[in-house]
N, C-alpha and C positions, 0 to 999 in steps of 0.2 A: 246360371242355374237352367237346367234342363225343364224343357215344357212337362215333361212327365211328373218332374219332381213336384214342379209349382202346382198340377191338377191331378197330386197323387190322391188326394181323399177322393174326389170324384172319378176318377179312373177306378180305383179299389170298390170303390161301390157299385160302378157298373160291374166288374169282376166277380163281384159275391152275387150280383142280383144273377148274372149268367151261371156262376155256379150252383143255386138254388134251382134254376132252369135245366142244367143238367142233372141233377138229384131228381128231377119229377120225373123226367124222361126213365130216368132207371128205375123207378117206383113203378111208372107204368109198364114198362116191360116186366118187371117183378109180378104184379100183378094181374099180367096177361089182358092187360087193356085191349081196347078196340084199334085198328088201325088207324081211324080217323084222329082218335086221340092222340095217339102217339106221333102222326104224322104233323097234326097242330102244334104240339109242344116242342118239335123239331124245328118247324118252320118258327118259331117264336124265338126260339134259342138260336137260330141261326139270323135272325134279323137283329137279335141285339149284338151277336158278335160283329154282326158288319156295323151296327151303330159305333160300337168299340173301335174297330179298324178306320172307319171314316174320321172319327174325332182324334186320334193319334195323328192318323196320315195327313190331316189337314193341318195341325200344328205343326208336324214335321216339315209340311211344305212352307209353312209361313216362317217357321225359326230357323231350318237348316238350307233350304234350298234356293229361298227367295228373301235378299235382305230387304223388304216391305218400308222398312226404317230409312235405309238408305236411299230408296229409288226416287229419284225425284219427277220421273215422268210417267205419265198416264199410261204409258202403253206398258210398263213394266206391272204396274200394279193390273191392269185389265188382265195381262195374262196370268198373273196371279190368280186373278176371282174365275178367270173362264177355266182354269186347272182345277182348281178346287169342285167349279160349279158340275164336270165331268165325273170329279171323284164321286162327288155327290148324289150325280145321277145313276151311276154303276151301280152302287149299293141301293138303291132302292127296290 
């Protein structure tokens, strides 16, 4: 079973929240709100997208790129954790 299938409900909930944020940006532009409001909504949406990307990417690394279950040595697990830490820091 794919990790996106296993976490389907959580991922879809995130996507629906992002959809709502994008619709809020559209409304703000239609209502000609100030730049600060629009920029704040855009950055919030970008943060949500980055969060979704980080979750899917982390699961992809754990599931498809590194066989954590089969790795017997600590170096392999350490490398996995380091890679995931770098990915998370990139999206902050």
